[in-house]
ROMARKE-545549 format. One record per residue: x, y, z negated of N, C-alpha, C, O in turn. Coordinates in nm, 2 decimals. Layout:
// ROMARKE-545549
[node [X, Y, Z], [X, Y, Z], [X, Y, Z], [X, Y, Z]]
...
//
This chain:
// ROMARKE-545549
[node [1.25, 2.71, 1.69], [1.18, 2.66, 1.62], [1.32, 2.57, 1.57], [1.40, 2.50, 1.64]]
[node [1.31, 2.61, 1.42], [1.47, 2.54, 1.33], [1.38, 2.42, 1.33], [1.26, 2.40, 1.36]]
[node [1.55, 2.31, 1.27], [1.50, 2.18, 1.25], [1.60, 2.14, 1.18], [1.70, 2.20, 1.20]]
[node [1.60, 2.06, 1.08], [1.68, 2.04, 0.97], [1.63, 1.83, 0.95], [1.54, 1.75, 0.97]]
[node [1.78, 1.83, 0.88], [1.82, 1.70, 0.92], [1.75, 1.62, 0.83], [1.71, 1.70, 0.74]]
[node [1.71, 1.52, 0.81], [1.68, 1.43, 0.71], [1.75, 1.30, 0.71], [1.79, 1.25, 0.82]]
[node [1.78, 1.23, 0.59], [1.88, 1.14, 0.56], [1.79, 1.09, 0.46], [1.78, 1.16, 0.35]]
[node [1.75, 1.01, 0.47], [1.62, 0.88, 0.41], [1.64, 0.75, 0.40], [1.74, 0.70, 0.45]]
[node [1.57, 0.69, 0.33], [1.59, 0.59, 0.35], [1.46, 0.49, 0.33], [1.41, 0.45, 0.23]]
[node [1.42, 0.46, 0.47], [1.30, 0.40, 0.48], [1.30, 0.29, 0.51], [1.37, 0.25, 0.60]]
[node [1.20, 0.18, 0.44], [1.15, 0.05, 0.41], [1.32, 0.00, 0.44], [1.37, 0.00, 0.55]]
[node [1.36, -0.03, 0.35], [1.51, -0.05, 0.33], [1.60, -0.04, 0.40], [1.69, -0.13, 0.40]]
[node [1.62, 0.08, 0.49], [1.69, 0.11, 0.58], [1.72, 0.27, 0.63], [1.63, 0.36, 0.65]]
[node [1.84, 0.29, 0.64], [1.87, 0.41, 0.68], [1.81, 0.52, 0.81], [1.79, 0.49, 0.92]]
[node [1.80, 0.60, 0.77], [1.73, 0.70, 0.87], [1.79, 0.81, 0.87], [1.78, 0.88, 0.77]]
[node [1.85, 0.85, 0.97], [1.84, 0.99, 1.01], [1.83, 1.06, 1.15], [1.87, 1.02, 1.26]]
[node [1.72, 1.22, 1.11], [1.71, 1.25, 1.21], [1.65, 1.42, 1.21], [1.61, 1.48, 1.11]]
[node [1.65, 1.48, 1.31], [1.62, 1.59, 1.28], [1.53, 1.63, 1.34], [1.51, 1.60, 1.46]]
[node [1.45, 1.69, 1.27], [1.26, 1.70, 1.27], [1.28, 1.87, 1.26], [1.38, 1.94, 1.24]]
[node [1.16, 1.91, 1.28], [1.11, 2.02, 1.31], [1.09, 2.07, 1.11], [1.07, 2.00, 1.01]]
[node [1.10, 2.22, 1.11], [1.07, 2.22, 1.00], [0.92, 2.21, 0.94], [0.89, 2.17, 0.82]]
[node [0.86, 2.23, 1.00], [0.69, 2.21, 0.92], [0.69, 2.08, 0.94], [0.63, 2.02, 0.86]]
[node [0.74, 2.00, 1.04], [0.65, 1.86, 1.03], [0.65, 1.78, 0.94], [0.74, 1.74, 0.87]]
[node [0.47, 1.73, 0.97], [0.50, 1.65, 0.84], [0.50, 1.55, 0.80], [0.44, 1.47, 0.88]]
[node [0.55, 1.49, 0.68], [0.56, 1.35, 0.65], [0.52, 1.20, 0.74], [0.59, 1.11, 0.78]]
[node [0.37, 1.23, 0.74], [0.28, 1.15, 0.82], [0.33, 1.14, 0.94], [0.36, 1.03, 0.99]]
[node [0.33, 1.24, 1.01], [0.36, 1.30, 1.10], [0.51, 1.22, 1.16], [0.53, 1.13, 1.24]]
[node [0.60, 1.30, 1.09], [0.77, 1.19, 1.08], [0.78, 1.01, 1.09], [0.86, 0.94, 1.15]]
[node [0.65, 0.97, 0.99], [0.66, 0.84, 0.99], [0.59, 0.80, 1.11], [0.61, 0.67, 1.11]]
[node [0.52, 0.83, 1.21], [0.38, 0.79, 1.30], [0.46, 0.82, 1.45], [0.48, 0.75, 1.55]]
[node [0.51, 0.97, 1.40], [0.51, 1.01, 1.57], [0.70, 0.99, 1.58], [0.75, 0.96, 1.69]]
[node [0.77, 1.01, 1.50], [0.92, 1.01, 1.50], [0.99, 0.85, 1.47], [1.08, 0.80, 1.55]]
[node [0.94, 0.79, 1.34], [0.96, 0.67, 1.30], [0.89, 0.52, 1.39], [0.93, 0.41, 1.42]]
[node [0.75, 0.60, 1.42], [0.70, 0.51, 1.49], [0.60, 0.39, 1.40], [0.55, 0.29, 1.44]]
[node [0.61, 0.43, 1.26], [0.56, 0.37, 1.17], [0.42, 0.35, 1.16], [0.34, 0.36, 1.07]]
[node [0.39, 0.32, 1.27], [0.19, 0.36, 1.30], [0.10, 0.34, 1.18], [0.00, 0.41, 1.16]]
[node [0.14, 0.22, 1.07], [0.04, 0.18, 0.98], [-0.02, 0.28, 0.85], [-0.12, 0.27, 0.78]]
[node [0.11, 0.38, 0.87], [0.07, 0.53, 0.77], [-0.07, 0.58, 0.91], [-0.07, 0.58, 1.03]]
[node [-0.20, 0.63, 0.78], [-0.27, 0.62, 0.93], [-0.32, 0.82, 0.92], [-0.31, 0.88, 0.82]]
[node [-0.34, 0.86, 1.02], [-0.37, 1.04, 0.95], [-0.55, 1.02, 0.96], [-0.62, 1.01, 1.06]]
[node [-0.56, 1.03, 0.86], [-0.77, 1.09, 0.81], [-0.82, 1.26, 0.81], [-0.84, 1.35, 0.89]]
[node [-0.82, 1.24, 0.70], [-0.89, 1.38, 0.65], [-0.81, 1.47, 0.69], [-0.85, 1.58, 0.73]]
[node [-0.63, 1.42, 0.68], [-0.56, 1.57, 0.68], [-0.54, 1.66, 0.62], [-0.46, 1.74, 0.65]]
[node [-0.62, 1.66, 0.49], [-0.62, 1.75, 0.39], [-0.63, 1.66, 0.21], [-0.68, 1.71, 0.11]]
[node [-0.59, 1.56, 0.21], [-0.53, 1.50, 0.11], [-0.62, 1.41, 0.05], [-0.57, 1.32, -0.01]]
[node [-0.75, 1.41, 0.06], [-0.86, 1.38, 0.06], [-0.91, 1.20, 0.04], [-0.97, 1.12, -0.04]]
[node [-0.85, 1.19, 0.19], [-0.91, 1.00, 0.22], [-0.82, 0.89, 0.19], [-0.87, 0.78, 0.18]]
[node [-0.70, 0.91, 0.16], [-0.58, 0.87, 0.12], [-0.51, 0.74, 0.24], [-0.44, 0.64, 0.21]]
[node [-0.54, 0.78, 0.33], [-0.51, 0.67, 0.46], [-0.38, 0.62, 0.47], [-0.32, 0.51, 0.47]]
[node [-0.34, 0.78, 0.49], [-0.16, 0.85, 0.44], [-0.11, 0.79, 0.39], [-0.04, 0.71, 0.46]]
[node [-0.11, 0.79, 0.30], [-0.07, 0.71, 0.14], [0.04, 0.55, 0.16], [0.02, 0.43, 0.19]]
[node [0.18, 0.65, 0.11], [0.26, 0.58, 0.12], [0.36, 0.59, -0.03], [0.34, 0.67, -0.12]]
[node [0.49, 0.50, -0.03], [0.56, 0.58, -0.16], [0.64, 0.58, -0.16], [0.69, 0.49, -0.10]]
[node [0.72, 0.66, -0.23], [0.82, 0.81, -0.23], [0.86, 0.75, -0.38], [0.79, 0.71, -0.47]]
[node [0.94, 0.75, -0.35], [1.06, 0.69, -0.50], [0.97, 0.61, -0.57], [0.96, 0.62, -0.69]]
[node [0.89, 0.52, -0.49], [0.82, 0.43, -0.60], [0.68, 0.47, -0.63], [0.59, 0.40, -0.67]]
[node [0.65, 0.60, -0.60], [0.54, 0.65, -0.66], [0.46, 0.65, -0.51], [0.51, 0.61, -0.40]]
[node [0.32, 0.70, -0.54], [0.17, 0.68, -0.46], [0.24, 0.82, -0.39], [0.34, 0.87, -0.45]]
[node [0.22, 0.89, -0.27], [0.21, 1.00, -0.28], [0.13, 0.99, -0.12], [0.15, 0.90, -0.03]]
[node [0.04, 1.10, -0.12], [-0.02, 1.14, 0.02], [0.06, 1.19, 0.11], [0.12, 1.29, 0.06]]
[node [0.10, 1.15, 0.28], [0.20, 1.14, 0.33], [0.16, 1.32, 0.45], [0.24, 1.37, 0.52]]
[node [0.04, 1.37, 0.43], [-0.04, 1.45, 0.53], [-0.01, 1.59, 0.42], [-0.04, 1.71, 0.45]]
[node [0.04, 1.55, 0.31], [0.02, 1.66, 0.21], [0.18, 1.76, 0.21], [0.19, 1.88, 0.16]]
[node [0.32, 1.67, 0.28], [0.38, 1.63, 0.24], [0.47, 1.66, 0.40], [0.46, 1.59, 0.50]]
[node [0.59, 1.81, 0.37], [0.69, 1.79, 0.48], [0.79, 1.68, 0.48], [0.87, 1.65, 0.39]]
[node [0.78, 1.65, 0.58], [0.90, 1.57, 0.59], [1.01, 1.59, 0.56], [1.07, 1.48, 0.56]]
[node [1.09, 1.72, 0.53], [1.20, 1.73, 0.50], [1.19, 1.71, 0.31], [1.30, 1.72, 0.25]]
[node [1.09, 1.69, 0.24], [1.10, 1.71, 0.14], [1.10, 1.56, 0.14], [1.03, 1.54, 0.04]]
[node [1.14, 1.41, 0.21], [1.18, 1.36, 0.22], [1.32, 1.28, 0.22], [1.34, 1.16, 0.22]]
[node [1.41, 1.44, 0.22], [1.50, 1.40, 0.26], [1.62, 1.35, 0.10], [1.62, 1.40, -0.01]]
[node [1.70, 1.24, 0.15], [1.76, 1.14, 0.03], [1.70, 1.09, -0.07], [1.75, 1.07, -0.18]]
[node [1.56, 1.06, 0.01], [1.47, 0.98, -0.09], [1.46, 0.87, -0.02], [1.52, 0.87, 0.09]]
[node [1.38, 0.73, -0.08], [1.32, 0.62, -0.03], [1.18, 0.63, -0.01], [1.10, 0.67, -0.10]]
[node [1.16, 0.62, 0.08], [1.01, 0.57, 0.13], [0.99, 0.40, 0.16], [1.07, 0.31, 0.18]]
[node [0.85, 0.40, 0.14], [0.77, 0.26, 0.12], [0.65, 0.26, 0.24], [0.55, 0.33, 0.20]]
[node [0.65, 0.21, 0.35], [0.53, 0.23, 0.43], [0.47, 0.08, 0.39], [0.54, -0.01, 0.33]]
[node [0.33, 0.08, 0.42], [0.26, -0.07, 0.44], [0.36, -0.15, 0.52], [0.34, -0.27, 0.51]]
[node [0.51, -0.11, 0.63], [0.55, -0.20, 0.74], [0.64, -0.26, 0.65], [0.72, -0.34, 0.69]]
[node [0.64, -0.22, 0.49], [0.79, -0.19, 0.43], [0.76, -0.35, 0.36], [0.83, -0.45, 0.38]]
[node [0.64, -0.36, 0.28], [0.60, -0.48, 0.19], [0.62, -0.60, 0.20], [0.64, -0.69, 0.11]]
[node [0.60, -0.61, 0.37], [0.68, -0.78, 0.35], [0.78, -0.84, 0.33], [0.88, -0.78, 0.29]]
[node [0.78, -0.95, 0.35], [0.95, -0.99, 0.36], [0.98, -1.09, 0.44], [1.02, -1.21, 0.40]]
[node [0.98, -1.04, 0.57], [0.98, -1.14, 0.69], [0.86, -1.15, 0.71], [0.79, -1.06, 0.72]]
[node [0.83, -1.27, 0.70], [0.68, -1.35, 0.78], [0.62, -1.36, 0.67], [0.51, -1.41, 0.67]]
[node [0.66, -1.34, 0.58], [0.61, -1.30, 0.42], [0.50, -1.25, 0.37], [0.52, -1.26, 0.25]]
[node [0.40, -1.19, 0.38], [0.33, -1.08, 0.34], [0.33, -1.02, 0.19], [0.31, -1.11, 0.11]]
[node [0.35, -0.91, 0.15], [0.32, -0.86, 0.07], [0.18, -0.94, -0.03], [0.08, -0.96, 0.04]]
[node [0.18, -0.98, -0.13], [0.07, -1.05, -0.21], [-0.06, -0.98, -0.19], [-0.15, -1.04, -0.15]]
[node [-0.06, -0.85, -0.20], [-0.15, -0.71, -0.19], [-0.21, -0.77, -0.03], [-0.32, -0.82, 0.00]]
[node [-0.14, -0.74, 0.03], [-0.17, -0.76, 0.17], [-0.24, -0.91, 0.21], [-0.32, -0.92, 0.30]]
[node [-0.19, -1.00, 0.13], [-0.24, -1.17, 0.13], [-0.35, -1.16, 0.10], [-0.45, -1.22, 0.15]]
[node [-0.37, -1.07, -0.01], [-0.51, -1.07, -0.13], [-0.64, -1.00, -0.01], [-0.73, -1.07, 0.04]]
[node [-0.60, -0.86, 0.01], [-0.69, -0.85, 0.10], [-0.69, -0.89, 0.20], [-0.77, -0.82, 0.25]]
[node [-0.64, -0.97, 0.30], [-0.71, -1.03, 0.41], [-0.80, -1.21, 0.33], [-0.88, -1.28, 0.37]]
[node [-0.75, -1.21, 0.23], [-0.86, -1.37, 0.18], [-0.93, -1.30, 0.12], [-0.99, -1.39, 0.05]]
[node [-0.97, -1.21, 0.08], [-1.04, -1.17, -0.08], [-1.18, -1.08, 0.01], [-1.29, -1.05, -0.04]]
[node [-1.13, -1.03, 0.18], [-1.28, -0.91, 0.21], [-1.27, -0.78, 0.19], [-1.35, -0.69, 0.20]]
[node [-1.10, -0.79, 0.16], [-1.08, -0.61, 0.09], [-1.06, -0.50, 0.24], [-1.04, -0.38, 0.24]]
[node [-1.05, -0.63, 0.37], [-1.04, -0.52, 0.45], [-1.16, -0.49, 0.55], [-1.18, -0.61, 0.59]]
[node [-1.23, -0.43, 0.60], [-1.32, -0.42, 0.74], [-1.25, -0.39, 0.82], [-1.16, -0.46, 0.87]]
[node [-1.30, -0.24, 0.87], [-1.24, -0.17, 1.01], [-1.11, -0.19, 1.01], [-1.06, -0.19, 1.12]]
[node [-0.98, -0.20, 0.85], [-0.90, -0.21, 0.86], [-0.78, -0.03, 0.88], [-0.66, -0.04, 0.88]]
[node [-0.86, 0.09, 0.88], [-0.85, 0.22, 0.93], [-0.71, 0.21, 0.79], [-0.59, 0.19, 0.78]]
[node [-0.86, 0.23, 0.67], [-0.81, 0.25, 0.54], [-0.72, 0.19, 0.48], [-0.64, 0.25, 0.41]]
[node [-0.73, 0.06, 0.49], [-0.65, -0.09, 0.44], [-0.46, 0.00, 0.40], [-0.43, 0.04, 0.29]]
[node [-0.39, 0.01, 0.49], [-0.29, 0.05, 0.41], [-0.28, 0.19, 0.33], [-0.20, 0.22, 0.24]]
[node [-0.34, 0.25, 0.37], [-0.34, 0.34, 0.22], [-0.46, 0.28, 0.03], [-0.47, 0.33, -0.08]]
[node [-0.49, 0.21, 0.07], [-0.54, 0.19, 0.01], [-0.44, 0.01, -0.08], [-0.46, -0.03, -0.19]]
[node [-0.37, -0.04, 0.01], [-0.28, -0.15, -0.05], [-0.14, -0.09, -0.12], [-0.07, -0.14, -0.21]]
[node [-0.11, 0.07, -0.01], [0.03, 0.16, -0.09], [-0.03, 0.18, -0.23], [0.02, 0.11, -0.32]]
[node [-0.13, 0.26, -0.25], [-0.15, 0.32, -0.33], [-0.23, 0.20, -0.47], [-0.28, 0.23, -0.58]]
[node [-0.22, 0.08, -0.40], [-0.21, -0.03, -0.51], [-0.09, -0.10, -0.58], [-0.09, -0.15, -0.69]]
[node [-0.01, -0.08, -0.49], [0.10, -0.09, -0.55], [0.20, -0.03, -0.66], [0.28, -0.08, -0.74]]
[node [0.15, 0.10, -0.64], [0.19, 0.21, -0.74], [0.06, 0.20, -0.87], [0.10, 0.25, -0.97]]
[node [-0.08, 0.15, -0.88], [-0.16, 0.07, -0.94], [-0.13, -0.03, -0.99], [-0.21, -0.07, -1.08]]
[node [-0.05, -0.10, -0.98], [0.00, -0.28, -1.02], [0.14, -0.22, -1.09], [0.17, -0.23, -1.21]]
[node [0.22, -0.17, -1.00], [0.31, -0.16, -1.10], [0.34, -0.07, -1.27], [0.42, -0.06, -1.36]]
[node [0.24, -0.02, -1.24], [0.22, 0.08, -1.37], [0.09, 0.02, -1.50], [0.05, 0.04, -1.61]]
[node [0.06, -0.06, -1.39], [-0.08, -0.14, -1.45], [-0.06, -0.29, -1.42], [-0.16, -0.31, -1.35]]
[node [0.00, -0.41, -1.42], [-0.01, -0.55, -1.38], [-0.11, -0.63, -1.41], [-0.12, -0.75, -1.37]]
[node [-0.22, -0.56, -1.49], [-0.31, -0.67, -1.51], [-0.44, -0.58, -1.55], [-0.49, -0.56, -1.66]]
[node [-0.48, -0.52, -1.43], [-0.59, -0.38, -1.48], [-0.74, -0.45, -1.45], [-0.80, -0.53, -1.39]]
[node [-0.77, -0.35, -1.55], [-0.95, -0.48, -1.52], [-1.01, -0.37, -1.37], [-0.96, -0.28, -1.30]]
[node [-1.17, -0.47, -1.38], [-1.21, -0.33, -1.25], [-1.23, -0.19, -1.27], [-1.19, -0.11, -1.19]]
[node [-1.27, -0.17, -1.33], [-1.25, -0.03, -1.35], [-1.15, 0.01, -1.34], [-1.14, 0.07, -1.23]]
[node [-1.04, -0.02, -1.44], [-0.90, 0.07, -1.39], [-0.86, 0.09, -1.29], [-0.81, 0.20, -1.25]]
[node [-0.89, -0.06, -1.18], [-0.88, -0.07, -1.04], [-0.94, 0.07, -0.94], [-0.88, 0.14, -0.86]]
[node [-1.10, 0.07, -1.01], [-1.15, 0.20, -0.94], [-1.07, 0.34, -0.97], [-1.01, 0.39, -0.88]]
[node [-1.07, 0.38, -1.08], [-1.03, 0.49, -1.14], [-0.87, 0.49, -1.07], [-0.84, 0.60, -1.04]]
[node [-0.78, 0.40, -1.04], [-0.63, 0.39, -0.98], [-0.66, 0.46, -0.83], [-0.60, 0.55, -0.77]]
[node [-0.76, 0.38, -0.78], [-0.76, 0.43, -0.66], [-0.90, 0.52, -0.61], [-0.98, 0.50, -0.52]]
[node [-0.89, 0.61, -0.69], [-1.02, 0.69, -0.68], [-0.98, 0.79, -0.54], [-1.05, 0.83, -0.45]]
[node [-0.83, 0.80, -0.56], [-0.77, 0.92, -0.48], [-0.77, 0.83, -0.26], [-0.72, 0.87, -0.16]]
[node [-0.88, 0.70, -0.31], [-0.85, 0.64, -0.12], [-1.04, 0.61, -0.14], [-1.12, 0.58, -0.23]]
[node [-1.04, 0.64, 0.02], [-1.17, 0.66, 0.07], [-1.25, 0.55, 0.15], [-1.26, 0.61, 0.26]]
[node [-1.32, 0.44, 0.17], [-1.30, 0.32, 0.31], [-1.48, 0.42, 0.33], [-1.54, 0.44, 0.23]]
[node [-1.51, 0.46, 0.45], [-1.65, 0.43, 0.45], [-1.69, 0.28, 0.52], [-1.78, 0.28, 0.61]]
[node [-1.63, 0.17, 0.49], [-1.70, 0.02, 0.51], [-1.79, -0.05, 0.45], [-1.89, -0.11, 0.48]]
[node [-1.68, -0.04, 0.34], [-1.73, -0.11, 0.23], [-1.81, -0.07, 0.16], [-1.86, 0.05, 0.18]]
[node [-1.86, -0.16, 0.02], [-1.89, -0.11, -0.12], [-1.77, -0.10, -0.26], [-1.77, -0.06, -0.38]]
[node [-1.66, -0.15, -0.17], [-1.57, -0.14, -0.23], [-1.56, -0.24, -0.36], [-1.52, -0.23, -0.47]]
[node [-1.61, -0.34, -0.30], [-1.63, -0.46, -0.41], [-1.50, -0.53, -0.38], [-1.41, -0.54, -0.45]]
[node [-1.52, -0.57, -0.25], [-1.45, -0.66, -0.20], [-1.25, -0.62, -0.20], [-1.17, -0.71, -0.18]]
[node [-1.22, -0.48, -0.23], [-1.14, -0.39, -0.27], [-1.11, -0.42, -0.41], [-1.02, -0.51, -0.42]]
[node [-1.14, -0.39, -0.46], [-1.14, -0.44, -0.63], [-1.14, -0.56, -0.66], [-1.09, -0.58, -0.77]]
[node [-1.17, -0.68, -0.60], [-1.14, -0.77, -0.56], [-1.03, -0.83, -0.55], [-0.95, -0.89, -0.63]]
[node [-1.03, -0.80, -0.43], [-0.86, -0.80, -0.37], [-0.74, -0.76, -0.48], [-0.65, -0.84, -0.50]]
[node [-0.77, -0.65, -0.53], [-0.63, -0.63, -0.61], [-0.61, -0.67, -0.74], [-0.50, -0.63, -0.79]]
[node [-0.73, -0.76, -0.84], [-0.72, -0.82, -0.91], [-0.67, -0.94, -0.84], [-0.59, -1.00, -0.90]]
[node [-0.69, -0.97, -0.77], [-0.66, -1.12, -0.72], [-0.50, -1.10, -0.68], [-0.43, -1.19, -0.71]]
[node [-0.47, -1.04, -0.64], [-0.30, -1.03, -0.62], [-0.27, -0.96, -0.76], [-0.14, -0.94, -0.77]]
[node [-0.34, -0.90, -0.89], [-0.27, -0.86, -1.00], [-0.22, -1.06, -1.03], [-0.10, -1.11, -1.04]]
[node [-0.33, -1.13, -1.03], [-0.28, -1.26, -1.08], [-0.18, -1.34, -1.04], [-0.11, -1.40, -1.12]]
[node [-0.16, -1.34, -0.91], [-0.10, -1.39, -0.85], [0.04, -1.34, -0.85], [0.14, -1.40, -0.83]]
[node [0.04, -1.20, -0.88], [0.17, -1.14, -0.85], [0.22, -1.20, -1.06], [0.33, -1.19, -1.11]]
[node [0.14, -1.23, -1.11], [0.15, -1.22, -1.26], [0.18, -1.35, -1.31], [0.24, -1.37, -1.41]]
[node [0.10, -1.46, -1.20], [0.15, -1.55, -1.24], [0.32, -1.64, -1.17], [0.40, -1.73, -1.22]]
[node [0.32, -1.55, -1.05], [0.50, -1.53, -0.94], [0.62, -1.50, -1.09], [0.73, -1.56, -1.08]]
[node [0.58, -1.43, -1.19], [0.67, -1.35, -1.27], [0.66, -1.49, -1.36], [0.73, -1.50, -1.47]]
//
């Protein structure tokens, strides 16, 4: 089995590891780096539970090979908080009830980071559209939309 050396930055820390050529990025994060916030869901790119940021853009880690992260920057849900201070999206999802069982929450939050980077003050319809690549089986999405809008307000007042 051939392996490849991956050198990348994960949540602000340099990482260097040899992995099998066929290793999925989601498996690299969960199994090799023990960053279990990235969830395995459908493993076909439909549910979005595995969403992470790659060079600041949201990607579904079950659709990429780990070697595709070589030389790049990855951010997972574990990398959003600053010490004991949660990211505004993490705080809002808790405060506004945007999570139920929590399984899909990391993917929604990571997709929301990308959404708010590109649209700092989205309407409810824009949030729904921006998160259409993520699925939740527990909620009616209302609280998720409210969580993102609340975080946007918090983040905009902080600027």
